[in-house]
C-alpha positions in Angstrom: 135.2 -164.8 -39.4 138.8 -165.6 -38.6 140.7 -168.8 -38.0 140.2 -170.0 -34.5 144.0 -170.0 -34.2 144.4 -166.3 -35.0 145.1 -165.5 -31.4 148.4 -167.3 -31.7 149.3 -165.5 -34.9 150.1 -168.6 -36.9 151.2 -168.2 -40.5 150.9 -171.9 -41.4 148.4 -174.6 -40.8 148.6 -178.4 -41.3 146.2 -180.1 -43.8 144.3 -181.5 -40.8 143.8 -178.1 -39.3 142.7 -176.7 -42.6 140.2 -179.5 -43.3 138.7 -179.1 -39.8 138.1 -175.4 -40.5 136.7 -176.1 -44.0 134.1 -178.5 -42.5 132.8 -175.7 -40.3 132.7 -172.7 -42.6 132.6 -171.5 -46.2 134.6 -168.2 -46.0 137.9 -169.9 -47.1 139.6 -170.1 -50.4 142.4 -172.5 -51.3 144.9 -171.2 -53.9 147.2 -173.6 -55.7 150.3 -171.8 -56.9 151.9 -174.7 -58.6 152.7 -174.8 -62.3 150.1 -176.3 -64.8 152.2 -179.4 -65.3 152.1 -180.1 -61.6 148.3 -179.6 -61.4 147.9 -182.2 -64.2 149.5 -184.7 -61.9 147.2 -184.0 -59.0 145.0 -181.3 -57.5 142.6 -180.4 -54.8 139.1 -180.1 -56.3 138.0 -177.0 -54.4 141.2 -175.0 -55.0 141.6 -172.2 -57.4 144.7 -172.5 -59.6 146.9 -169.4 -60.0 150.5 -170.2 -60.8 153.0 -168.3 -58.6 154.2 -166.2 -61.4 150.7 -165.0 -62.2 149.8 -163.8 -58.7 150.9 -160.2 -59.2 148.7 -159.9 -62.3 145.7 -161.5 -60.6 146.0 -160.0 -57.1 143.0 -157.8 -57.7 140.9 -160.9 -58.3 141.6 -162.3 -54.8 139.1 -161.5 -52.0 140.4 -159.8 -48.9 137.3 -160.8 -46.9 138.1 -164.5 -46.9 140.8 -166.6 -45.4 143.2 -167.6 -48.2 145.1 -170.8 -47.9 148.0 -170.9 -50.3 149.7 -174.1 -51.2 152.2 -175.7 -53.6 154.0 -179.0 -53.7 155.9 -178.9 -50.4 155.0 -175.4 -49.0 158.1 -173.4 -50.0 156.7 -171.4 -52.9 153.4 -170.9 -51.2 155.1 -169.4 -48.2 156.7 -166.9 -50.6 153.3 -166.1 -52.1 151.8 -165.8 -48.6 154.5 -163.2 -47.7 153.9 -161.3 -51.0 150.2 -161.2 -50.4 150.6 -160.0 -46.8 152.9 -157.2 -48.0 150.2 -156.2 -50.4 147.4 -155.8 -47.9 146.1 -159.3 -47.4 145.9 -160.0 -43.6 144.0 -163.3 -43.9 146.4 -165.4 -45.9 148.0 -168.6 -44.6 150.4 -171.3 -45.9 149.5 -174.9 -46.1 152.3 -176.5 -44.2 153.9 -179.4 -46.2 151.8 -178.5 -49.3 149.8 -180.9 -51.4 152.3 -183.6 -50.6 151.3 -183.5 -46.9 147.7 -183.1 -47.9 147.9 -186.4 -49.7 149.3 -188.1 -46.6 147.0 -186.6 -44.0 143.8 -185.8 -45.7 143.3 -187.5 -49.1 145.4 -190.4 -50.2 143.8 -190.3 -53.6 145.8 -187.2 -54.3 148.8 -188.6 -56.1 152.2 -187.8 -54.6 155.1 -186.9 -56.9 158.7 -185.7 -56.7 
């Protein structure tokens, strides 16, 4: 199953768009590419944590049959990871626009914001 937005070839989705998709289906995986010190501050419960620098070593552990939603603090590092994964054969990978910071504002205010 693909994102309902695939026909417009989006690379990024807002937290609200992601949460709407997650409520409907189970074939999605969120990947937190922030550093461990950042994850200690706040995290999304269902996300798998793989720091950005470890992605190349763990790429074989990632499923190609699921939509992967990659996120970081503000969305910059995760966009780089998304591009890396796409170059390495992952067609179903997307960036969480605005990162966990925007997630905190739009989806879950219990997720602590930080600078």
